[in-house]
C-alpha positions as a printed NumPy array, in Angstrom:
array([[  90.065,  -45.148, -166.878],
       [  87.165,  -42.73 , -166.728],
       [  84.499,  -43.185, -163.999],
       [  81.607,  -45.405, -165.075],
       [  83.55 ,  -47.053, -167.93 ],
       [  83.016,  -50.825, -168.287],
       [  85.221,  -53.113, -170.312],
       [  83.43 ,  -54.414, -173.435],
       [  82.605,  -58.082, -173.963],
       [  84.14 ,  -60.211, -176.712],
       [  81.031,  -59.795, -178.881],
       [  81.167,  -56.045, -178.39 ],
       [  84.862,  -56.031, -179.295],
       [  84.06 ,  -57.76 , -182.575],
       [  81.42 ,  -55.119, -183.346],
       [  83.912,  -52.394, -182.453],
       [  86.469,  -53.989, -184.754],
       [  84.052,  -53.811, -187.681],
       [  83.206,  -50.208, -186.845],
       [  86.864,  -49.25 , -186.717],
       [  87.284,  -50.728, -190.18 ],
       [  84.333,  -48.655, -191.388],
       [  85.79 ,  -45.554, -189.743],
       [  89.113,  -46.212, -191.471],
       [  87.43 ,  -46.552, -194.84 ],
       [  85.459,  -43.32 , -194.36 ],
       [  88.593,  -41.542, -193.192],
       [  90.516,  -42.713, -196.263],
       [  87.703,  -41.537, -198.542],
       [  87.652,  -38.213, -196.695],
       [  91.393,  -37.742, -197.207],
       [  91.075,  -38.54 , -200.905],
       [  88.441,  -35.813, -201.201],
       [  90.335,  -33.372, -199.024],
       [  93.881,  -33.613, -200.381],
       [  93.127,  -31.901, -203.734],
       [  91.699,  -28.963, -201.764],
       [  94.766,  -28.509, -199.532],
       [  96.545,  -26.099, -201.885],
       [  95.291,  -22.599, -200.975],
       [  94.27 ,  -20.119, -203.651],
       [  95.463,  -16.506, -203.714],
       [  92.738,  -15.29 , -201.362],
       [  93.325,  -18.05 , -198.798],
       [  97.106,  -17.646, -198.947],
       [  96.869,  -13.927, -198.183],
       [  94.726,  -14.694, -195.122],
       [  97.297,  -17.238, -193.93 ],
       [ 100.017,  -14.647, -194.471],
       [  98.005,  -12.075, -192.564],
       [  97.571,  -14.551, -189.711],
       [ 101.311,  -15.189, -189.596],
       [ 101.968,  -11.46 , -189.567],
       [  99.517,  -10.957, -186.703],
       [ 101.249,  -13.551, -184.544],
       [ 104.675,  -12.208, -185.505],
       [ 103.664,   -8.717, -184.387],
       [ 102.229,  -10.126, -181.168],
       [ 105.387,  -12.103, -180.401],
       [ 107.569,   -9.073, -181.12 ],
       [ 105.47 ,   -6.924, -178.803],
       [ 105.696,   -9.539, -176.055],
       [ 109.465,   -9.835, -176.353],
       [ 109.775,   -6.07 , -175.914],
       [ 107.968,   -6.299, -172.586],
       [ 109.857,   -8.889, -170.489],
       [ 107.833,   -8.098, -167.379],
       [ 104.574,   -8.998, -169.132],
       [ 106.137,  -12.225, -170.39 ],
       [ 107.29 ,  -13.083, -166.864],
       [ 103.915,  -12.214, -165.331],
       [ 102.145,  -14.408, -167.876],
       [ 104.425,  -17.363, -167.198],
       [ 104.055,  -16.879, -163.441],
       [ 100.28 ,  -16.746, -163.718],
       [ 100.265,  -19.892, -165.836],
       [ 102.318,  -21.754, -163.198],
       [ 100.125,  -20.428, -160.402],
       [  96.955,  -21.549, -162.188],
       [  98.394,  -25.009, -162.824],
       [  99.489,  -25.393, -159.217],
       [  96.089,  -24.332, -157.898],
       [  94.338,  -26.68 , -160.32 ],
       [  96.565,  -29.539, -159.154],
       [  95.84 ,  -28.718, -155.502],
       [  92.101,  -28.652, -156.144],
       [  92.376,  -32.006, -157.875],
       [  94.065,  -33.532, -154.83 ],
       [  91.389,  -32.113, -152.544],
       [  88.633,  -33.48 , -154.754],
       [  90.241,  -36.924, -154.733],
       [  90.28 ,  -36.744, -150.912],
       [  86.533,  -36.137, -150.919],
       [  86.568,  -32.393, -150.262],
       [  84.118,  -30.071, -151.952],
       [  86.118,  -27.63 , -154.067],
       [  84.776,  -24.638, -156.001],
       [  85.983,  -24.492, -159.633],
       [  88.818,  -22.065, -160.351],
       [  87.055,  -20.848, -163.467],
       [  83.616,  -21.341, -164.99 ],
       [  82.347,  -20.795, -168.547],
       [  81.262,  -17.289, -169.479],
       [  77.572,  -16.511, -169.566],
       [  76.248,  -17.585, -172.938],
       [  78.985,  -20.186, -173.517],
       [  76.901,  -23.257, -174.295],
       [  79.76 ,  -25.644, -174.958],
       [  79.956,  -26.993, -171.401],
       [  76.265,  -27.498, -170.56 ],
       [  76.512,  -31.25 , -170.053],
       [  76.456,  -32.206, -166.364],
       [  79.666,  -34.22 , -166.723],
       [  81.652,  -30.994, -167.079],
       [  80.86 ,  -30.133, -163.463],
       [  80.086,  -33.531, -161.877],
       [  82.885,  -35.687, -163.29 ],
       [  86.381,  -34.773, -161.927],
       [  88.002,  -35.934, -165.186],
       [  85.981,  -33.595, -167.381],
       [  85.909,  -30.805, -164.787],
       [  89.71 ,  -30.73 , -164.786],
       [  89.841,  -30.68 , -168.595],
       [  87.331,  -27.849, -168.791],
       [  89.126,  -25.735, -166.195],
       [  92.506,  -26.333, -167.848],
       [  91.1  ,  -25.121, -171.154],
       [  89.22 ,  -22.114, -169.744],
       [  92.273,  -20.982, -167.764],
       [  94.404,  -21.142, -170.913],
       [  91.736,  -19.367, -172.943],
       [  91.474,  -16.582, -170.369],
       [  95.251,  -16.261, -170.219],
       [  95.544,  -15.796, -173.996],
       [  92.767,  -13.21 , -174.052],
       [  94.24 ,  -11.206, -171.171],
       [  97.736,  -11.387, -172.627],
       [  96.665,   -9.972, -175.989],
       [  94.661,   -7.25 , -174.269],
       [  97.779,   -6.137, -172.344],
       [ 100.173,   -6.097, -175.303],
       [ 101.644,   -2.674, -176.038],
       [ 102.934,   -1.137, -179.257],
       [ 100.346,   -2.71 , -181.578],
       [  98.013,   -0.676, -183.747],
       [  94.296,   -1.088, -183.203],
       [  94.048,   -3.163, -186.397],
       [  96.974,   -5.378, -185.377],
       [  95.452,   -6.059, -181.964],
       [  92.028,   -6.755, -183.496],
       [  93.506,   -9.196, -186.01 ],
       [  95.649,  -10.932, -183.412],
       [  92.701,  -11.291, -181.032],
       [  90.528,  -12.717, -183.821],
       [  93.046,  -15.264, -185.068],
       [  94.014,  -16.296, -181.539],
       [  90.36 ,  -16.768, -180.633],
       [  89.83 ,  -18.975, -183.673],
       [  92.764,  -21.198, -182.683],
       [  91.826,  -21.336, -179.   ],
       [  88.207,  -22.206, -179.76 ],
       [  89.319,  -24.828, -182.261],
       [  91.321,  -26.422, -179.415],
       [  88.258,  -26.658, -177.145],
       [  87.928,  -30.137, -175.578],
       [  84.343,  -30.203, -176.808],
       [  85.653,  -30.542, -180.373],
       [  87.348,  -33.921, -179.813],
       [  85.893,  -37.379, -179.291],
       [  87.737,  -38.466, -176.147],
       [  87.374,  -35.145, -174.31 ],
       [  83.675,  -34.555, -174.959],
       [  81.46 ,  -36.525, -172.543],
       [  78.392,  -36.351, -174.798],
       [  80.352,  -37.719, -177.747],
       [  81.923,  -40.467, -175.618],
       [  78.526,  -41.618, -174.362],
       [  77.153,  -41.517, -177.888],
       [  80.128,  -43.491, -179.229],
       [  79.749,  -46.202, -176.595],
       [  75.975,  -46.395, -177.105],
       [  76.226,  -46.751, -180.887],
       [  79.483,  -48.73 , -180.837],
       [  81.08 ,  -46.092, -183.035],
       [  78.272,  -45.826, -185.595],
       [  78.071,  -42.084, -184.863],
       [  81.669,  -41.637, -185.995],
       [  81.111,  -43.599, -189.197],
       [  78.043,  -41.518, -190.046],
       [  79.784,  -38.326, -188.933],
       [  82.742,  -38.878, -191.262],
       [  80.342,  -39.572, -194.143],
       [  78.508,  -36.31 , -193.383],
       [  81.802,  -34.444, -193.235],
       [  82.813,  -35.795, -196.634],
       [  79.464,  -34.772, -198.165],
       [  79.653,  -31.281, -196.658],
       [  83.183,  -30.813, -197.985],
       [  81.949,  -31.763, -201.449],
       [  79.253,  -29.073, -201.182],
       [  81.639,  -26.38 , -199.94 ],
       [  83.771,  -23.888, -201.848],
       [  86.593,  -22.736, -199.568],
       [  86.68 ,  -23.874, -195.964],
       [  83.842,  -26.043, -194.695],
       [  80.157,  -25.147, -194.918],
       [  78.595,  -27.324, -192.252],
       [  75.017,  -28.498, -192.72 ],
       [  72.98 ,  -26.396, -190.295],
       [  69.454,  -27.644, -190.829],
       [  67.332,  -30.279, -192.49 ],
       [  67.018,  -28.593, -195.873],
       [  64.393,  -31.055, -197.048],
       [  61.968,  -29.531, -194.531],
       [  61.714,  -26.231, -196.429],
       [  60.885,  -25.021, -199.902],
       [  60.856,  -21.408, -201.058],
       [  57.343,  -20.436, -202.039],
       [  55.779,  -23.375, -200.188],
       [  56.438,  -22.905, -196.469],
       [  58.752,  -19.867, -196.514],
       [  58.516,  -16.714, -198.649],
       [  54.788,  -17.269, -199.002],
       [  53.263,  -13.781, -198.715],
       [  50.925,  -13.57 , -201.75 ],
       [  52.148,  -11.455, -204.63 ],
       [  53.353,  -11.444, -208.215],
       [  56.471,  -10.626, -210.196],
       [  55.505,   -7.617, -212.319],
       [  58.898,   -6.593, -213.714],
       [  62.315,   -8.108, -214.274],
       [  65.678,   -7.387, -215.831],
       [  69.006,   -9.193, -215.879],
       [  69.703,   -8.298, -212.232],
       [  66.419,   -8.351, -210.344],
       [  62.762,   -9.267, -210.282],
       [  60.275,   -6.81 , -208.798],
       [  57.571,   -8.371, -206.647],
       [  54.304,   -6.54 , -206.002],
       [  52.499,   -7.993, -203.006],
       [  48.755,   -8.474, -202.984],
       [  46.972,   -6.089, -200.594],
       [  45.227,   -7.368, -197.456],
       [  43.32 ,   -4.126, -196.742],
       [  40.558,   -2.448, -198.725],
       [  42.501,    0.797, -198.904],
       [  46.245,    1.453, -199.029],
       [  48.539,    4.414, -198.531],
       [  48.946,    6.543, -201.617],
       [  52.756,    6.394, -201.677],
       [  54.106,    2.896, -202.482],
       [  56.817,    1.263, -200.382],
       [  59.886,   -0.168, -202.131],
       [  61.954,   -2.704, -200.156],
       [  65.655,   -2.923, -201.106],
       [  67.087,   -6.048, -199.439],
       [  70.747,   -7.108, -199.452],
       [  72.088,   -9.233, -202.295],
       [  74.664,  -10.957, -200.097],
       [  71.738,  -13.11 , -198.924],
       [  68.269,  -13.697, -200.306],
       [  65.416,  -11.337, -199.552],
       [  63.155,  -13.801, -197.766],
       [  64.752,  -13.211, -194.384],
       [  62.045,  -10.521, -194.384],
       [  59.395,  -13.09 , -195.323],
       [  60.243,  -16.37 , -193.599],
       [  56.901,  -17.318, -192.064],
       [  53.582,  -15.546, -191.726],
       [  54.048,  -14.982, -187.981],
       [  57.427,  -13.252, -188.346],
       [  57.23 ,  -11.85 , -191.876],
       [  57.984,   -8.152, -192.008],
       [  56.659,   -8.087, -195.566],
       [  53.305,   -9.511, -194.44 ],
       [  53.14 ,   -7.036, -191.553],
       [  53.826,   -4.105, -193.892],
       [  51.076,   -5.256, -196.233],
       [  48.676,   -5.592, -193.302],
       [  49.43 ,   -2.006, -192.23 ],
       [  48.107,   -0.77 , -195.573],
       [  51.306,   -0.285, -197.578],
       [  51.516,   -1.065, -201.289],
       [  54.665,   -3.163, -200.955],
       [  57.088,   -3.725, -203.827],
       [  60.281,   -5.705, -203.214],
       [  63.466,   -6.29 , -205.195],
       [  64.465,   -9.946, -205.516],
       [  68.094,   -9.973, -206.669],
       [  69.485,  -12.445, -209.135],
       [  71.967,  -15.056, -207.909],
       [  74.854,  -14.131, -210.248],
       [  77.463,  -16.339, -211.855],
       [  80.506,  -15.795, -214.101],
       [  78.327,  -14.277, -216.847],
       [  77.522,  -11.316, -214.568],
       [  81.159,  -10.637, -213.691],
       [  81.148,   -7.08 , -215.111],
       [  78.129,   -5.797, -213.183],
       [  79.104,   -2.692, -211.21 ],
       [  77.765,   -0.829, -208.204],
       [  76.24 ,    1.671, -210.635],
       [  74.519,   -1.238, -212.421],
       [  73.019,   -2.375, -209.129],
       [  71.743,    1.161, -208.646],
       [  70.34 ,    1.618, -212.152],
       [  68.962,   -1.9  , -212.604],
       [  67.843,   -2.104, -208.974],
       [  66.181,    0.793, -207.12 ],
       [  66.002,    3.207, -210.054],
       [  64.524,    0.653, -212.455],
       [  62.142,   -0.436, -209.691],
       [  60.938,    3.151, -209.152],
       [  60.207,    3.505, -212.851],
       [  58.324,    0.204, -212.841],
       [  56.339,    1.218, -209.741],
       [  55.258,    4.416, -211.495],
       [  53.935,    2.285, -214.354],
       [  52.138,   -0.004, -211.909],
       [  50.595,    2.676, -209.671],
       [  50.958,    6.041, -211.411],
       [  52.925,    7.351, -208.41 ],
       [  56.099,    9.296, -209.182],
       [  57.647,    8.866, -205.711],
       [  58.158,    6.008, -203.261],
       [  59.199,    5.349, -199.696],
       [  62.369,    3.257, -199.438],
       [  62.917,    0.512, -196.866],
       [  66.433,   -0.922, -197.11 ],
       [  68.455,   -3.541, -195.25 ],
       [  72.193,   -4.073, -194.738],
       [  74.133,   -3.592, -198.003],
       [  70.778,   -2.763, -199.595],
       [  70.839,    0.326, -197.369],
       [  74.325,    1.225, -198.53 ],
       [  72.995,    1.04 , -202.086],
       [  69.897,    3.046, -201.106],
       [  72.097,    5.794, -199.639],
       [  74.222,    5.853, -202.797],
       [  71.073,    5.989, -204.927],
       [  69.595,    8.861, -202.899],
       [  72.807,   10.85 , -203.255],
       [  72.867,   10.116, -206.999],
       [  69.222,   11.169, -207.445],
       [  69.873,   14.317, -205.421],
       [  72.842,   15.251, -207.59 ],
       [  70.772,   14.666, -210.738],
       [  67.847,   16.726, -209.362],
       [  65.563,   13.725, -208.873],
       [  65.687,   13.543, -205.086],
       [  61.909,   13.978, -204.798],
       [  61.398,   10.507, -206.243],
       [  61.96 ,    9.274, -202.673],
       [  59.703,   10.706, -199.945],
       [  61.436,    8.892, -197.07 ],
       [  64.238,    6.389, -196.61 ],
       [  64.639,    3.722, -193.94 ],
       [  68.019,    2.131, -193.297],
       [  67.982,   -1.143, -191.368],
       [  71.45 ,   -2.056, -189.976],
       [  73.073,   -0.273, -192.917],
       [  76.609,    1.075, -193.091],
       [  77.218,    4.408, -194.791],
       [  80.286,    5.235, -192.691],
       [  82.713,    2.297, -192.623],
       [  85.174,    3.688, -190.097],
       [  84.75 ,    0.681, -187.807],
       [  83.803,   -2.527, -189.636],
       [  84.403,   -4.622, -186.513],
       [  85.926,   -8.067, -186.924],
       [  85.   ,   -8.088, -190.608],
       [  87.986,   -5.777, -190.949],
       [  90.23 ,   -8.783, -190.324],
       [  89.428,   -9.969, -193.845],
       [  89.859,   -6.528, -195.403],
       [  93.447,   -5.469, -195.003],
       [  95.292,   -4.395, -198.154],
       [  97.153,   -7.734, -198.627],
       [  94.024,   -9.811, -198.014],
       [  91.945,   -7.615, -200.307],
       [  94.502,   -8.037, -203.096],
       [  94.132,  -11.796, -202.737],
       [  90.337,  -11.496, -202.921],
       [  90.624,   -9.265, -205.982],
       [  92.864,  -11.824, -207.689],
       [  90.313,  -14.544, -206.963],
       [  87.489,  -12.354, -208.292],
       [  89.433,  -11.626, -211.461],
       [  90.07 ,  -15.325, -211.973],
       [  86.505,  -16.588, -211.363],
       [  84.348,  -13.559, -212.169],
       [  82.424,  -13.888, -208.911],
       [  82.844,  -14.586, -205.207],
       [  81.231,  -17.865, -204.242],
       [  78.528,  -17.125, -201.666],
       [  79.579,  -20.187, -199.666],
       [  82.927,  -18.513, -198.996],
       [  81.128,  -15.429, -197.697],
       [  78.894,  -17.585, -195.492],
       [  81.913,  -19.404, -194.05 ],
       [  83.597,  -16.08 , -193.257],
       [  80.482,  -14.71 , -191.539],
       [  80.12 ,  -17.91 , -189.509],
       [  83.65 ,  -17.461, -188.17 ],
       [  82.549,  -14.2  , -186.56 ],
       [  80.496,  -16.388, -184.193],
       [  82.438,  -19.587, -184.571],
       [  81.231,  -21.487, -181.504],
       [  77.55 ,  -21.002, -182.308],
       [  77.664,  -21.102, -186.106],
       [  80.456,  -23.573, -186.799],
       [  81.764,  -25.72 , -183.942],
       [  78.356,  -26.572, -182.471],
       [  77.295,  -28.039, -185.818],
       [  80.696,  -29.685, -186.278],
       [  80.163,  -31.553, -183.015],
       [  76.553,  -32.527, -183.641],
       [  76.995,  -33.504, -187.289],
       [  80.418,  -35.141, -187.378],
       [  81.157,  -36.337, -183.823],
       [  77.663,  -37.245, -182.637],
       [  76.509,  -38.193, -186.14 ],
       [  73.156,  -36.481, -185.592],
       [  70.789,  -34.963, -188.128],
       [  70.397,  -31.186, -187.684],
       [  66.896,  -30.049, -186.729],
       [  64.678,  -28.118, -189.176],
       [  65.084,  -24.37 , -188.638],
       [  63.88 ,  -21.841, -191.206],
       [  66.391,  -19.144, -190.255],
       [  69.301,  -21.53 , -190.728],
       [  67.821,  -22.713, -194.02 ],
       [  67.951,  -19.096, -195.197],
       [  71.466,  -18.73 , -193.796],
       [  72.704,  -21.607, -195.95 ],
       [  70.817,  -20.54 , -199.095],
       [  73.468,  -18.08 , -200.21 ],
       [  74.158,  -15.931, -203.244],
       [  77.262,  -15.267, -205.285],
       [  78.698,  -11.77 , -205.672],
       [  79.809,  -10.421, -209.084],
       [  83.459,   -9.473, -209.403],
       [  82.803,   -6.02 , -210.827],
       [  80.686,   -5.047, -207.833],
       [  82.187,   -6.852, -204.885],
       [  85.851,   -5.966, -205.242],
       [  84.947,   -2.314, -205.839],
       [  82.659,   -2.317, -202.797],
       [  85.26 ,   -3.837, -200.482],
       [  87.96 ,   -1.394, -201.561],
       [  85.984,    1.842, -201.891],
       [  83.654,    1.336, -198.932],
       [  85.316,   -0.889, -196.348],
       [  88.991,   -0.258, -196.92 ],
       [  89.02 ,    3.396, -198.019],
       [  85.668,    4.588, -196.559],
       [  85.157,    6.874, -199.535],
       [  81.358,    6.983, -199.367],
       [  81.532,    9.54 , -196.537],
       [  83.741,   11.864, -198.586],
       [  82.015,   14.541, -200.69 ],
       [  82.632,   13.378, -204.259],
       [  84.54 ,   10.336, -202.994],
       [  82.337,    7.985, -205.036],
       [  81.442,    8.481, -208.7  ],
       [  78.5  ,    6.607, -210.23 ],
       [  77.805,    6.854, -213.957],
       [  79.871,   10.012, -214.17 ],
       [  78.175,   11.673, -211.183],
       [  80.146,   12.399, -208.027],
       [  77.836,   11.836, -205.097],
       [  77.697,   13.45 , -201.663],
       [  75.603,   11.946, -198.849],
       [  75.618,   15.322, -197.089],
       [  73.354,   16.752, -199.77 ],
       [  70.555,   14.254, -199.089],
       [  67.496,   16.102, -197.773],
       [  65.17 ,   13.078, -197.799],
       [  63.792,   12.324, -194.297],
       [  65.556,    9.22 , -192.974],
       [  64.922,    6.583, -190.321],
       [  67.922,    4.551, -189.145],
       [  67.353,    1.38 , -187.131],
       [  70.429,   -0.448, -185.867],
       [  70.847,   -3.218, -183.305],
       [  72.924,   -3.205, -180.182],
       [  74.58 ,   -6.633, -180.561],
       [  75.133,   -6.47 , -184.327],
       [  78.446,   -8.139, -185.221],
       [  78.183,   -7.356, -188.955],
       [  77.144,   -3.685, -189.043],
       [  78.229,   -2.306, -185.669],
       [  75.69 ,    0.184, -184.401],
       [  78.272,    2.84 , -183.508],
       [  79.381,    2.902, -187.165],
       [  75.832,    2.977, -188.508],
       [  75.198,    5.876, -186.13 ],
       [  77.92 ,    7.961, -187.775],
       [  76.209,    7.263, -191.101],
       [  73.02 ,    8.761, -189.692],
       [  74.872,   12.036, -189.076],
       [  75.618,   12.483, -192.788],
       [  72.312,   13.49 , -194.477],
       [  71.226,   17.111, -194.09 ],
       [  67.531,   16.191, -194.002],
       [  65.623,   15.194, -190.838],
       [  66.959,   11.944, -189.337],
       [  65.528,    9.614, -186.711],
       [  67.963,    7.116, -185.191],
       [  66.613,    4.117, -183.269],
       [  68.573,    1.341, -181.574],
       [  67.008,   -2.098, -181.316],
       [  67.927,   -4.972, -179.063],
       [  69.636,   -8.215, -180.115],
       [  71.615,   -8.62 , -183.339],
       [  71.757,   -8.109, -187.09 ],
       [  68.77 ,  -10.347, -187.861],
       [  66.776,  -10.971, -184.667],
       [  66.788,   -7.275, -183.802],
       [  65.274,   -6.406, -187.191],
       [  62.914,   -9.353, -187.663],
       [  61.175,   -8.556, -184.392],
       [  57.375,   -8.721, -184.854],
       [  55.209,   -6.873, -182.309],
       [  53.231,   -9.911, -181.132],
       [  56.392,  -11.701, -179.957],
       [  57.557,   -8.797, -177.752],
       [  61.081,  -10.246, -177.52 ],
       [  63.403,   -7.257, -177.785],
       [  62.972,   -3.631, -176.883],
       [  64.424,   -0.516, -178.484],
       [  65.836,    2.885, -177.557],
       [  65.022,    6.32 , -178.958],
       [  66.527,    9.785, -178.609],
       [  65.166,   12.89 , -180.304],
       [  68.662,   14.361, -180.419],
       [  71.61 ,   13.379, -182.63 ],
       [  74.751,   14.245, -180.63 ],
       [  78.232,   13.876, -182.066],
       [  78.959,   10.355, -180.8  ],
       [  76.959,    7.145, -180.339],
       [  77.973,    7.037, -176.684],
       [  76.394,   10.447, -176.099],
       [  73.283,    9.336, -177.974],
       [  72.924,    6.228, -175.803],
       [  73.373,    8.221, -172.585],
       [  70.325,   10.313, -173.46 ],
       [  68.254,    7.512, -174.977],
       [  64.958,    6.263, -173.596],
       [  64.217,    2.54 , -173.515],
       [  60.959,    1.029, -174.758],
       [  59.553,   -2.487, -174.584],
       [  58.349,   -4.329, -177.646],
       [  59.075,   -4.117, -181.341],
       [  60.37 ,   -1.085, -183.191],
       [  57.993,   -1.816, -186.106],
       [  55.009,    0.183, -184.714],
       [  57.375,    3.065, -183.882],
       [  58.512,    3.124, -187.513],
       [  54.901,    2.955, -188.721],
       [  53.988,    5.963, -186.543],
       [  57.018,    7.847, -187.917],
       [  55.807,    7.136, -191.458],
       [  52.206,    8.164, -190.878],
       [  52.63 ,   11.029, -188.381],
       [  55.071,   12.791, -190.694],
       [  52.987,   12.287, -193.81 ],
       [  55.515,   10.175, -195.696],
       [  52.949,    7.482, -196.508],
       [  50.217,   10.037, -197.365],
       [  47.919,    8.508, -194.753],
       [  45.378,   11.268, -195.382],
       [  45.143,   10.188, -199.038],
       [  44.238,    6.517, -198.861],
       [  43.413,    4.924, -202.199],
       [  41.656,    1.698, -203.205],
       [  43.866,   -1.353, -202.778],
       [  46.168,   -1.982, -205.735],
       [  46.245,   -5.497, -207.125],
       [  49.261,   -6.763, -209.094],
       [  48.492,   -6.406, -212.803],
       [  46.009,   -3.544, -212.359],
       [  48.409,   -0.944, -213.76 ],
       [  50.51 ,   -0.923, -216.908],
       [  52.635,   -3.89 , -215.796],
       [  51.521,   -7.439, -216.508],
       [  52.   ,  -10.306, -214.076],
       [  55.05 ,  -12.308, -215.152],
       [  54.8  ,  -15.111, -212.597],
       [  53.597,  -15.676, -209.012],
       [  55.803,  -14.597, -206.137],
       [  58.43 ,  -15.407, -205.025],
       [  59.616,  -15.802, -208.631],
       [  62.471,  -17.632, -210.344],
       [  65.445,  -15.574, -209.204],
       [  65.135,  -16.323, -205.492],
       [  64.864,  -20.054, -206.135],
       [  68.241,  -20.293, -207.887],
       [  70.832,  -21.942, -205.65 ],
       [  74.598,  -21.527, -205.924],
       [  75.172,  -25.08 , -207.264],
       [  72.491,  -24.506, -209.919],
       [  74.013,  -21.173, -210.953],
       [  77.473,  -22.737, -211.222],
       [  76.276,  -25.917, -212.925],
       [  77.314,  -28.123, -210.007],
       [  75.62 ,  -31.299, -208.883],
       [  75.224,  -31.038, -205.121],
       [  76.002,  -34.163, -203.101],
       [  73.058,  -35.403, -201.075],
       [  73.704,  -34.816, -197.392],
       [  70.68 ,  -36.628, -196.104],
       [  69.616,  -33.401, -194.466]])
């Protein structure tokens, strides 16, 4: 019996009995919903096969090294013996230091019971010792390729973290207290939430991360004033209203990713990069990508180029009379921007872009990080089969995969709060954006995964052909600014650095603090993360970092100085502020427009199940 536990009264037992009945009914309903989803599709089956192969290779490597196997077993016995001894000492009233403590940043064991209650302290240490043992064992395995070891480490980490005592009712002190306080009502509500989330998921489980009713696109997020002035089947072009009397002569075109929606750059006024750019005097135009469905299955990478940046440049010329733009691109939008620059260069139109900025963008895919786990040849074939069958990749599948790269923070923490504690998630605009995903057309996504990630052909001269033109990033003479982030788990900064070595024109590489989003959306007034600069571009990222100089504050003003000091924005030729509709393009509708408001269920004709959040 755990310390502090009191036997319930007869009346409480009767309440518990009713709650257990309710739990049983919810569990039965959950199983009825879940069973039809248990048969994996081609993509899921290839991932399971890849997981089995990873563990097979790991076991084979271990069997070929008997000494490592013996050392691991001996260490396991030693840890268990020491844990048992410490338990005896604690029972005798001695003060004993823990054998192992959670790593810095591990928020799973913050509750005081994990350190003050011997029962939970022993459980935590047992788990952390096992977790550390698995990690060290994989690190010491010999004879595995780098990809095999990466895959094995990833899959093992997923299993070990899934086994965390925090993920189960009886071994999580917060959940146990909550269950006793509510007499099990938390579990009833949690199972109902789990069933609703499963109904709103594609593959896997998309946990509810925030109170979605607290936000509305165009009302309290994505609210920078502007108008849609052009659209085609793939994108809407937003022209933002100026906030200064004069603006820079050369317009700024923002090319966001289409894996997520653009408004990560325009969440709120106090952290909106779009608003900040407008306030600096830029004439800002932004591409808002369509959320595609099966009807867009045949759209290609070349279509994204022609209907995206190139069509936008032509529209901007109609709106402003300017024949060239500055490009600001983000993530896969930067990969497209690099492809577009190379294409324009090869077709003698490179001067249409005066400067290009790449925010956490991969051009060289030599090291995709843990994303590479999902991009082996067998797994990719499964994805391609799924794309061929459906005509698109459901954005909820992509979101689930990305969340597994940071599973404790982006999956298990919500699993515990939503389904075990039965709590409503708090309103959080960033997580609202994170769950407002987009689909990916088959004709683009499969090609991108194979040609970029798997084969890394974008770095090869002529390795990629777009609309009959073989492109070469090494021919790009456009001045470029690369900003990457040190803790990025999606576009690793060492890989983005190698992309910065490709263009022949002048390049500035800057490294920001934090990760893929927080390091980019880093407004100056918050002063949260610093950045590093180096005027040189040595052969490796390690050499670059050794010679880099650290700076406090946001990288945004540094970028603005780069734009103005080098003349890319034509700061010496300020012009009267341009209002949407002043040029040859009419206003079609107010920003943020229709395309960004389309959700995945709406695109696919689904009726989402209300989650109460």
